[in-house]
N, C-alpha and C positions, 0 to 999 in steps of 0.2 A: 586433569580432574574434572568429573563431569559438574556443574554447576545446577544442579534442579534437584529441588526440592521431591522424599521421595514419591508420595502422592503424584505427581508432576509426572516424575520418570516413568510410573505406572502406567503412565496413559501413551507411552510412546507408542510407535508399529512401525513396521519395516515401511518406507514410502512404495518398495514394488508391487508388497505382497499385503502388506496392511496386519500381520501377524504382528502379534509383542514382540518385542525385544530384549534382549537378556545383556546381564554385561560381559565384555569378555576381556580378563585381565590379560590374557594372553599377545604382545605386540604382534602384529600392528593393530590390531582390532580395539576401539573402544567398546562395539556392541556389535553384538550378531543377531539374526534372525534362523531360531535353527529351523523355521519353517523351511524358506527361502534355500539358505545357507550364506546368504549374504553378508557381508560384514561391512561396519564404518566405524571407522578412523575417528580419534578424538586429535584437535590439533587446537594448540593453546588452547587447554580445555575445554572445546566449545565443539560438540559431537558431528560430522558433517553428514545429514541424514538426506543427502538425493539420489533421486532413482534415475541411474546413467542412462536407460533407455527412453525416459520422455524429456530428459533437461540436456539444453545448450550446455550447460558446463558437468564437467568430470570431478570424480573425487579428486583425482589425482591434480586437479586443479588447485587445490586447499593443501597438497602434502609435498607437491613439488611443482609450487608458482611455474606459470609459464607468460606468454604472450597474450593470453587470452583473462589469466586472472590480473596480469598486472592493466590489461585496459580498463578491467571492472574498477581495481584499486584507484586508477589516475581520477574515476565517477568519483568512485567510493570518497577519496579526499575533497573533491569539488562540491561535496555533500555536507561533511562535517569536518569536525576538528579544528585546526588556525583557519584555513579557506573559510568555512563559516562563520567563523568569528571576525574575520575580515570583512568577506559581504555583509555583514550586518552592520556597517557604518555607511554601505551604501544603500539611498532608497532603493527600494524594490519594485519589480514594474509588474506586483501582483498584490493584490489585499485578501484573503478571507476573512467575508464578512459575518458570517455566521457559524465558525467554526467552534467561538466557545458554547453559545445555547444548542447547537449540534450534537456536543460532546456531554453537557448537560443534559441534555434529554436522553442518551445513550447510557450514561450512566442510572438516571432515573428509571429507563423500562429496564436494565439488568435487575436493580434493586430490587424493582417492584416481582420481580422473577425468585430471587433468591440472595438471602442476607449476603454470601461472601462471594461475589460470581469470579469465575475461572475467566481471563479473557485472555486470548491469542490475536498475538500482533504480528500482522505480513507486513514485511519492510518497517521494523523497528530502529533503525539502523541512522537514520534523521529523527528525530521530533517535530510530527506534526504538526501544522498550527494549530491552537487548540486545544492541546495535548497534555499540557503542562499541567493542570489544576486536575486531573481526573488521574492524570498518573501519581499526585498526591493524595489520593482514597485513598486513605487503611483499608476500608472492606474492598477494595480491587487486587484480585491477584491477577498476574500478567505472564503470559509466556511468550519472551519478544526473539522472533525469528529475522532473520534476512540471510541474504545471498551470500554476502559476506561478514566475516568476522569482526567485530566489534566488540569494545566492553562491557556493552550491557546487552549483547546477544547470548542467549541461551544458547539456540540451535541454529547452525546454517540448513538454509532449507529454500527448495524449489517451491512454490507453492502449487505447481501443476500435480504434484502428488505430494499430500501435508501429512508428516510422519506422526499423525495421532489416530487412536480408534476414533470409532466412527460414535456421535454423541458424546463427545467426552468434556467438553467445552462449553461455557454460557453466554461467552461472546467472543465476536470479531472485530479485530478493526482491521481493515485497507485504505490507507489513506494515501492516494499518487502513486498505486504501484502498478492498477492493471491496464494501465497504457503499454506498463514496460514488461509483461509476459506476453509470451506468443499466441497462446491460447486462452482468452480470458475467461472464457464459457468455462473450459474445464477449470480454470481455479476456482470460479463461482460455486460450479460442481462442490469441488472439495471444500468447499468455507461449508455449503449445504451440509456437507455428510459429516463433518465433526462436531457442527453446532448441537447442541442436547432440540429434543423438541420444542418448543418455540423459544428459541435461545438468538438471540440479537446480533445483526452485522450494521458497520455504520462502513459506510464506504465513502470516500471522494475519486472521481476520474476527469481528468480534463475533458472540453469540444473542442475549442478554438485556444490552440497553444500552437508554437511552432517546436521543432522537434528539441527534446532534450535529454541528455545522456547517450546522444549520437548513435552508437550502431544498437544501443537496450531500448528503445522507442520504436512502438508498433502501431496503436491503435489509438483512437478517437471515438469519442461517444455524443448522440445528442441527449437530450432530456427524456426520450423517448425508448432511446436505444440502451439508454445506459436503465432505465426499469425493465425495461424488456430481458435485460442479463442476467438480472434479480427477480426474474418472471417467478420462481418458485419462493419467492418471499412474501408476506404480506408487510405493505406499506406503513411507516409509521407516520413521517413526512420525505419529503425530496422535494430539491428546489434547486437552484443556481447556489453554488457556494463562492468562487468570484465571478465579477460583472464584466460588461462591457468596458468597462476603463482600466479593466487589467488588460483585456482582449489590447487594445490599442497602444496602450502602453506597451506591451510586448510585442504587438506589428510594426510600431516604429520604431523599437530596439532592432527587430531580424532586418529590415528594411535597409537602414541603412551596414545593418553585418553584413550585408548580402554585396556591399562594394570591397569588402572586404577580404573574403576568401576564410583562408584557413591560417591565417597570419595571427597568430596568436595576440602580440603587444596590440596590433591594431586594432582587433576585435576589443579586447582588454581596455584602452581608449575610448571606443565608441560606448562599451557598456556604460561607463562611466558619467559619458558626457549626455547618452540620453537619458538616463536615471537622473541624474542633475535637473534636468529641465523638463522633464514630465514624469517627475515623481507626485506631481499631485494628479495625475489621472484615475489611479485606484481609487481614491478617496471619491471621489464621484460614484463610487459604486455603491457608497451606503444610500446615495438618495434613489436608486434604481434597484436595489437588488430583489426589490418585492414582487418588480414589473412585471407583466406578461410579456411585454418583449424581450426583458431579459432570458427570460426561458429560449428563447431563439438566438440569442445572442452573448452566452455565456462563455468566461475563461475555462470554469468548470462549472460540474454537477455534485450534489450530497444524493445519498440515498442511504435512509434510514430504516431498515425490517425486520422483522420477525421470522423465522422460518415456521411457511406454511406446510400445509397439506394437499393445496391444490393447486395447478399450474397455471398462472395466466393467458388466458387465449388473446391470439392478437387481435382480435374483434373484441374485445373488451381495453385492449391495452392502448390502440386509436384514440378511445373516446375516452382517454387521460390524458390527451393531450390541453395541456393548460396555455400555449403560445397565446402570442396575438394574430397571428392568421389565422384565424377562425374564420 
């Protein structure tokens, strides 16, 4: 059963050709594209809307789980459920300083534009830092998407081909996701496509973080590199999300992990010990998060912007450098 409101269902598009989809009651397909003839099944009530021509995943990964889907499920379990609750008991090696304020600004920007914004969340399987309050806002509606099936997910989606019609949503959230996609620029282009004119995007992406999620981790960005990624958007605000204290705590942990190899038990012990010893380092970010030097050494950056009509030239981009190396 497709768990979407009728008005949101009407916004769905074929991830391959972007034509409107229709319900397909005959098994095994749940949705079909009358334009290109592709069909998309639903698994556990969640439509699998993936363009197999461009994705590292296939629809069969969900219909008939295989090695790749099992590997992804392993990383999913590490992000949510019991594993997430157990990790909550252990001090974290990163602290997102400004997420609450940033999400408040995101909501304010949306509500300035429309009274009941529709927000697409790319990577909604694990609730990001600062999202709890915005999710409780009764004036906001959400389309939750992920690359895996979970209880809060409306659609299984690969962000390289978002299965929504052009100019269909008021806002997009993509927090700690762009490092996990093969082609971040393509994903941002898709975000631009599905946003309404003057729509708002909020993104957080790491700079100085070691590999996480194993083989599903590809890219890092400096502050200016992140800004260039969103060069078709007008900046509302940007800066460091997690600072140099988080970088140091993360690096110490991974320095000792380098002696453990892939031995899971030893890695778990090292993570526990290093976090108990150095849990205080990320809290120092509260003192330095606004520092110009932090823009050169942050763990991650955020970007809040609106859909623009001109592309930021690279000559103007470099003039926006705000770090300490002037």
